[in-house]
matplotlib code that plots the C-alpha trace (Angstrom):
import matplotlib.pyplot as plt

x = [0.0, 2.8, 4.4, 1.2, 0.7, 4.2, 3.7, 0.5, 2.3, 5.0, 2.8, -0.1, 1.9, 3.2, -0.3, -1.5, 1.5, 0.6, -3.0, -2.0, 0.5, -2.2, -4.6, -1.8, -1.0, -4.6, -5.8, -4.2, -6.1, -6.3, -8.1, -5.1, -4.0, -0.7, 1.8, 0.6, -3.0, -2.1, -0.2, -3.1, -5.6, -3.2, -3.0, -6.7, -7.3, -4.6, -6.3, -9.6, -8.1, -6.4, -9.7, -11.5, -8.8, -9.1, -12.9, -12.6, -10.1, -12.3, -15.3, -13.1, -11.8, -15.4, -16.0, -12.5, -13.6, -15.7, -12.9, -10.4, -12.8, -13.1, -9.3, -8.4, -10.9, -8.3, -5.8, -8.0, -6.7, -3.8, -1.4, 0.4, 3.9, 4.3, 1.9, 1.4, 1.4, -2.4, -3.1, -0.8, -2.0, -5.5, -4.5, -2.7, -5.7, -8.0, -5.7, -5.4, -9.1, -9.7, -7.5, -9.3, -12.6, -11.4, -9.8, -12.7, -12.5, -8.7, -9.2, -11.9, -9.7, -6.8, -9.0, -10.5, -7.0, -5.9, -9.3, -8.6, -5.5, -7.4, -9.3, -12.9, -12.0, -9.4, -12.0, -14.4, -11.7, -10.7, -14.4, -14.4, -10.8, -11.0, -14.2, -13.0, -9.6, -11.4, -13.8, -10.9, -8.7, -11.4, -12.3, -8.7, -8.7, -11.9, -10.7, -7.4, -8.9, -11.7, -9.9, -6.1, -5.4, -7.1, -5.2, -1.9, -2.6, -3.4, -0.1, 1.9, -0.1, 0.7, 4.3, 3.1, 3.2, 3.1, 6.5, 5.9, 2.8, 2.0, 1.5, 0.8, 1.6, -1.2, 1.2, 3.1, -0.1, -1.6, 1.6, 1.4, -2.2, -1.3, 1.6, -0.6, -3.8, -2.8, -0.8, -3.9, -5.6, -2.9, -3.0, -6.6, -5.6, -4.0, -6.7, -6.7, -2.9, -2.9, -5.6, -3.6, -0.4, -2.2, -3.8, -0.4, 1.0, 3.6, 2.0, -0.1, -2.5, 0.3, 2.7, 0.1, -0.7, 3.0, 3.4, -0.1, 1.2, 3.9, 1.3, -0.9, 2.1, 3.2, -0.4, -0.6, 2.9, 1.7, -1.4, 0.7, 3.1, 0.2, -1.9, -0.5, -1.9, -1.9, -5.6, -6.3, -9.5, -7.9, -4.9, -7.4, -9.2, -6.0, -4.6, -7.8, -8.5, -5.0, -5.5, -9.0, -7.7, -4.9, -7.3, -9.7, -6.8, -5.9, -9.5, -9.7, -6.5, -7.4, -11.1, -11.7, -8.4, -7.7, -4.0]
y = [0.0, 2.4, 1.7, 2.3, 5.6, 6.7, 5.8, 7.9, 10.8, 10.7, 10.0, 12.4, 15.6, 14.2, 13.4, 16.9, 18.4, 16.5, 17.6, 21.2, 21.0, 19.6, 22.4, 25.0, 23.4, 23.8, 27.2, 29.8, 31.7, 34.8, 32.9, 32.7, 29.4, 27.8, 26.8, 23.2, 24.2, 26.4, 23.6, 21.2, 23.7, 24.3, 20.6, 20.2, 23.0, 21.8, 18.4, 20.0, 22.0, 18.9, 17.0, 19.9, 19.8, 16.0, 16.2, 19.0, 17.0, 13.9, 16.0, 17.6, 14.2, 13.0, 15.9, 15.8, 15.4, 18.6, 20.4, 19.4, 20.4, 23.9, 24.1, 23.1, 25.4, 28.1, 25.7, 23.1, 19.5, 18.4, 15.5, 13.4, 12.2, 9.6, 6.8, 8.1, 11.8, 12.1, 10.2, 12.3, 15.5, 14.6, 14.1, 17.4, 19.2, 17.5, 18.4, 22.0, 22.4, 20.8, 23.3, 26.2, 24.7, 24.4, 27.8, 29.5, 26.8, 27.3, 31.1, 30.5, 28.2, 30.6, 33.4, 31.3, 30.3, 33.9, 35.1, 34.7, 36.9, 39.8, 42.7, 43.3, 46.0, 43.8, 41.0, 43.3, 44.3, 40.8, 39.8, 42.1, 41.5, 37.7, 37.4, 40.3, 38.6, 35.4, 37.2, 39.3, 36.2, 34.3, 37.4, 37.6, 33.9, 34.3, 37.5, 35.8, 32.6, 34.0, 37.1, 37.1, 33.4, 33.1, 36.2, 34.6, 31.3, 33.2, 35.0, 31.8, 30.1, 33.0, 31.7, 28.7, 28.3, 25.7, 24.3, 24.8, 23.4, 23.7, 20.4, 21.2, 18.6, 18.2, 18.4, 21.4, 23.2, 22.8, 24.1, 27.1, 27.7, 27.7, 30.1, 32.3, 32.4, 32.2, 35.4, 37.4, 36.1, 37.9, 41.0, 41.4, 41.7, 45.0, 47.2, 45.2, 45.3, 49.1, 49.5, 47.5, 49.4, 52.7, 51.7, 50.7, 54.1, 52.7, 54.6, 57.7, 59.0, 61.4, 58.5, 56.7, 59.8, 60.3, 56.9, 56.9, 57.7, 55.1, 52.4, 53.5, 53.2, 49.8, 48.5, 49.3, 47.9, 44.6, 44.7, 45.3, 42.4, 39.9, 40.7, 39.5, 42.3, 46.1, 46.0, 48.9, 47.3, 44.1, 45.9, 48.1, 45.0, 43.9, 47.2, 48.8, 46.3, 46.9, 50.7, 50.5, 48.3, 50.8, 53.7, 51.9, 51.4, 55.1, 56.3, 54.1, 55.5, 59.1, 59.3, 56.5, 56.2, 59.9, 59.5]
z = [0.0, 0.9, -2.5, -4.4, -2.5, -3.3, -7.0, -7.1, -5.5, -8.1, -11.2, -10.3, -10.9, -14.1, -15.3, -14.3, -16.1, -19.2, -19.0, -18.4, -21.3, -23.6, -22.8, -23.4, -26.8, -28.0, -26.8, -24.4, -21.7, -23.9, -26.7, -29.0, -30.7, -30.1, -32.9, -32.8, -33.1, -36.1, -37.8, -37.1, -38.7, -41.6, -42.3, -42.2, -44.6, -47.0, -47.0, -47.8, -50.6, -52.1, -51.9, -53.7, -56.4, -56.7, -57.0, -59.6, -61.6, -61.6, -62.8, -65.5, -66.7, -67.0, -69.5, -71.0, -74.6, -74.4, -72.6, -75.3, -78.0, -76.7, -76.0, -79.6, -81.3, -82.0, -83.5, -85.1, -85.5, -83.2, -83.3, -80.7, -81.5, -78.7, -77.7, -74.2, -75.1, -75.5, -72.3, -70.1, -71.8, -70.9, -67.3, -67.3, -68.7, -66.1, -63.2, -64.4, -64.9, -61.6, -59.9, -61.6, -60.5, -56.9, -56.8, -55.0, -52.4, -52.0, -51.6, -49.0, -46.9, -47.1, -46.0, -43.2, -42.0, -41.5, -40.2, -36.5, -36.6, -38.3, -36.8, -37.6, -40.1, -41.8, -42.1, -43.8, -46.3, -47.0, -47.4, -50.4, -51.7, -51.8, -54.0, -56.1, -56.8, -57.9, -60.2, -61.7, -62.2, -64.1, -66.1, -67.2, -68.2, -70.2, -72.0, -72.9, -74.1, -76.2, -77.6, -77.2, -77.7, -81.2, -82.3, -81.1, -82.9, -86.1, -85.8, -85.6, -88.3, -90.5, -90.9, -92.7, -96.5, -99.2, -98.0, -94.3, -92.6, -88.9, -87.1, -83.4, -80.8, -78.3, -75.3, -76.6, -77.6, -74.2, -72.6, -74.9, -74.0, -70.3, -70.7, -72.9, -70.8, -67.2, -67.1, -68.1, -64.9, -62.9, -65.2, -64.4, -60.7, -61.5, -60.0, -56.8, -56.6, -57.2, -54.5, -51.9, -52.7, -52.4, -49.1, -47.8, -48.9, -51.4, -54.4, -54.8, -57.5, -58.6, -59.1, -61.2, -63.2, -63.9, -65.6, -67.3, -70.8, -70.6, -69.6, -72.6, -75.0, -73.7, -73.8, -77.6, -78.1, -76.6, -78.8, -81.9, -81.0, -80.4, -83.5, -86.9, -89.0, -88.4, -87.4, -85.1, -83.8, -82.8, -81.2, -79.3, -78.0, -76.4, -75.2, -73.9, -71.0, -69.7, -69.9, -68.3, -65.5, -64.8, -64.8, -62.4, -60.0, -60.4, -59.7, -56.6, -55.2, -55.9, -55.1, -52.7, -50.8, -51.4, -51.7]

ax = plt.figure().add_subplot(projection="3d")
ax.plot(x, y, z, "-o")
ax.set_aspect("equal")
plt.show()
């Protein structure tokens, strides 16, 4: 009995220490989360994001024929040079499409992960910024795919002649589409980036006004490079969105942020 009592006296403080340590690891007295709790939540949200991408990829692969049909419209008929090229390209297309489908879910979990560390005012701002960034990103993708990509394909097809015929590999073509379309998703984030930089005090409306003419010039230069013919209308269709996005950012900084 004496030995059992002595054992309990030794082990009880250890058990209490473990319990107390476990409580500290989860939530502190001031309501903040510990490092282990943050890592646990991060792992949980990463798993949910991966599951969303996997489900989106499965759904995309189910409709892969229709997706490939729309992707190949600007170029027409494609070819595959290796036996496995078409299969792995289909998987790449399905995974990329699945990621785009799951992108709102990914943004949502990123926002929810940082939410506890934000003030009420910062939460209200992010509640507008996150949906706006998703809408702008997909708007850029749509604009590039339906307007800019066909113009680019026509430009490269213009090098063909009776001795030189274009035969696009399905894998190389899809890589080209990704490199051509995805950047426009980020370009359409320009007003949002300008607004954030203006809010943080890095730029002012005077700074944006100073470089306004340079941006207009560079926008039309980009339009002239992309379009194969000196068509003012087509060049304007490419340059004007960049100019408009820049001007929207300028107006926000000047009249809303008043900087």
